[in-house]
C-alpha positions as CSV (number, residue, x, y, z in Angstrom):
1,M,101.6,-166.1,72.6
2,S,98.3,-167.8,72.0
3,E,95.2,-165.8,71.3
4,R,92.6,-166.3,74.1
5,I,89.0,-165.1,74.0
6,I,85.9,-165.5,76.1
7,R,82.5,-165.0,74.3
8,M,78.9,-166.0,74.4
9,A,78.2,-169.5,73.1
10,N,76.0,-170.2,70.1
11,Q,74.4,-173.3,68.5
12,D,77.4,-173.8,66.2
13,D,79.5,-174.5,69.3
14,A,77.5,-177.6,70.3
15,E,79.7,-180.2,68.7
16,A,82.9,-178.7,70.2
17,I,81.3,-178.4,73.6
18,L,80.2,-182.0,73.5
19,K,83.7,-183.1,72.6
20,I,84.8,-181.6,76.0
21,Y,81.8,-182.9,77.9
22,E,81.7,-186.5,76.7
23,P,84.8,-187.7,78.5
24,Y,83.3,-186.3,81.8
25,I,80.2,-188.4,81.1
26,L,81.9,-191.6,80.3
27,N,85.0,-191.5,82.6
28,T,84.2,-189.4,85.6
29,V,81.6,-188.6,88.3
30,I,81.9,-184.9,87.6
31,T,78.5,-185.3,85.9
32,F,75.9,-187.9,86.9
33,E,74.9,-188.6,83.3
34,Y,75.6,-192.1,82.0
35,D,75.4,-191.9,78.2
36,K,76.5,-189.7,75.4
37,V,74.1,-186.9,74.4
38,P,73.1,-186.6,70.7
39,I,73.9,-183.2,69.3
40,P,70.2,-182.2,68.6
41,V,69.3,-183.0,72.2
42,F,72.3,-181.0,73.4
43,Q,71.4,-178.0,71.2
44,E,67.9,-178.1,72.8
45,R,69.5,-177.9,76.2
46,M,71.7,-175.0,75.1
47,N,68.6,-173.2,73.8
48,K,66.8,-173.6,77.1
49,V,69.7,-172.3,79.1
50,M,70.7,-169.4,76.7
51,S,67.1,-168.1,76.7
52,Q,67.7,-167.0,80.3
53,F,71.3,-167.5,81.5
54,P,74.8,-166.8,80.2
55,W,76.6,-169.7,78.5
56,L,80.3,-168.7,77.9
57,V,83.0,-170.4,76.0
58,C,86.8,-169.9,76.0
59,C,88.7,-170.3,72.8
60,V,92.5,-170.6,72.4
61,D,93.8,-169.9,68.9
62,G,90.3,-170.5,67.5
63,M,89.8,-173.8,69.4
64,L,87.0,-174.1,72.0
65,V,88.8,-175.4,75.1
66,G,86.3,-174.7,78.0
67,Y,82.8,-173.5,78.8
68,A,80.7,-172.4,81.7
69,Y,77.0,-171.7,82.2
70,C,74.3,-171.1,84.7
71,S,71.0,-172.8,84.9
72,A,67.9,-172.9,87.0
73,H,68.4,-174.3,90.5
74,L,64.8,-175.2,91.6
75,E,61.6,-174.8,89.6
76,R,59.1,-173.1,91.9
77,A,58.5,-169.4,91.4
78,A,59.9,-168.3,94.7
79,F,63.3,-169.8,93.7
80,A,63.6,-167.4,90.6
81,W,66.5,-165.5,92.1
82,D,68.7,-168.7,92.5
83,C,70.8,-170.5,89.9
84,E,73.4,-173.3,89.5
85,C,76.8,-173.0,87.9
86,S,78.9,-175.5,85.9
87,V,82.3,-175.3,84.3
88,Y,84.1,-177.8,82.1
89,I,87.6,-177.6,80.7
90,A,89.4,-179.8,78.1
91,E,91.9,-182.0,79.8
92,E,95.0,-180.5,78.2
93,F,93.9,-176.9,79.1
94,K,93.2,-177.5,82.8
95,R,95.1,-175.5,85.5
96,K,95.7,-172.6,83.1
97,G,93.3,-170.1,84.7
98,I,90.5,-170.8,82.2
99,A,87.9,-172.0,84.7
100,S,88.5,-168.9,86.9
101,A,88.3,-166.5,84.0
102,L,85.0,-168.0,82.8
103,Y,83.6,-167.9,86.3
104,D,84.7,-164.3,86.9
105,A,82.8,-163.2,83.7
106,M,79.8,-165.4,84.3
107,F,79.2,-164.3,87.9
108,S,79.5,-160.7,86.9
109,L,76.8,-161.2,84.2
110,I,74.5,-163.2,86.6
111,S,74.9,-160.4,89.2
112,K,73.8,-157.8,86.6
113,Q,70.8,-159.9,85.7
114,G,69.7,-159.7,89.4
115,Y,70.4,-163.1,90.7
116,Y,71.0,-163.5,94.5
117,N,72.3,-167.0,95.0
118,I,74.5,-169.3,93.0
119,Y,74.8,-173.0,93.9
120,A,77.5,-175.4,92.9
121,L,76.8,-179.2,93.2
122,I,80.1,-181.1,93.5
123,C,80.6,-184.9,93.7
124,V,83.1,-185.3,96.4
125,P,85.9,-186.0,97.0
126,N,87.0,-183.4,94.4
127,E,89.6,-181.1,96.0
128,S,90.3,-179.0,92.8
129,S,86.7,-178.2,92.3
130,V,86.0,-177.3,95.9
131,A,89.2,-175.1,95.9
132,L,88.0,-173.4,92.7
133,H,84.6,-172.5,94.3
134,I,86.1,-171.4,97.6
135,K,88.4,-169.1,95.6
136,H,85.3,-167.6,94.0
137,G,83.5,-166.9,97.3
138,F,81.5,-170.1,97.7
139,T,80.9,-171.7,101.1
140,E,79.9,-175.3,101.9
141,I,76.3,-175.6,103.2
142,G,75.6,-179.3,103.2
143,T,76.0,-182.7,101.6
144,Y,73.6,-185.2,100.0
145,N,75.1,-188.5,101.2
146,N,75.0,-191.5,98.9
147,T,72.6,-189.7,96.6
148,A,73.9,-191.1,93.2
149,Y,75.3,-194.3,91.9
150,K,78.0,-194.1,89.1
151,L,81.1,-196.1,88.1
152,G,80.4,-198.8,90.6
153,E,80.0,-196.7,93.8
154,W,77.5,-194.6,95.7
155,R,78.4,-190.9,95.5
156,H,78.1,-187.9,97.8
157,L,77.1,-184.5,96.5
158,L,78.4,-181.4,98.2
159,I,76.3,-178.2,98.0
160,M,78.2,-174.9,97.9
161,E,76.6,-171.4,97.8
162,K,77.7,-167.9,96.7
163,R,75.7,-164.8,97.5
164,L,75.6,-161.9,95.1
165,Q,73.2,-159.3,96.5
166,I,72.2,-157.8,99.8
167,F,69.0,-159.4,101.1
168,Q,66.8,-156.4,101.7
169,G,63.2,-155.7,100.5
170,E,61.5,-157.2,97.5
171,P,63.9,-158.3,94.8
172,K,63.6,-156.9,91.3
173,Q,62.5,-159.1,88.4
174,I,65.4,-161.0,86.8
175,I,66.6,-159.7,83.5
176,P,67.0,-162.5,80.9
177,I,70.6,-162.5,79.5
178,H,69.4,-161.6,76.0
179,Q,67.8,-158.4,77.5
180,L,70.9,-157.3,79.3
181,E,72.5,-154.3,77.6
182,K,75.0,-155.4,75.0
183,R,77.4,-152.7,76.3
184,I,77.4,-154.3,79.8
185,I,77.9,-157.8,78.3
186,N,80.8,-156.7,76.1
187,E,82.5,-154.8,78.9
188,I,82.3,-157.8,81.2
189,L,83.6,-160.2,78.5
190,M,86.5,-157.8,77.7
191,I,87.5,-157.7,81.4
192,G,87.4,-161.5,81.4
193,I,89.5,-161.7,78.3
194,Y,92.0,-159.3,79.8
195,C,92.3,-161.3,83.0
196,L,92.7,-164.5,81.0
197,R,95.5,-163.1,78.9
198,A,97.2,-161.8,82.0
199,R,97.5,-165.2,83.5
């Protein structure tokens, strides 16, 4: 049986992550980027995300096969309790429960940090992505019609939302991921690994 782990990403993962991401850029409308991203630029993106949010990777027998992260949803101060989520899996490792395991762990971490809302932005039609997010408690809240042009067509963007906390009173300040207790992070990752291996 293969060895599967989920862990926090680091800068040394950038090249392996880009190897997964680049086919999505060049061949799909999953992301609205057009061009390959240089490794130093991508590392800067990772640094910005990882200063506040979890960025998780899944490795199978030492090979990085998928990743997920959260990032800021909107910039103004009053949106501080919202975030967006993204998940990407190498083609040959899709439909093996990896995206779900990464999401389970990431959403647990985000909840512990104090976030209230997670948003997923999905270019539709994309039945598998919509089904994945429904499975994880997301609901459809709207669509940006013809909002992007890629691969020869105008594209629609579906907005899905997941709520994590009870909306009552003033929210507490968000805890950056690097300030969350290591014990909590490790426990959540271990549960994610257990669930991944059980699939």
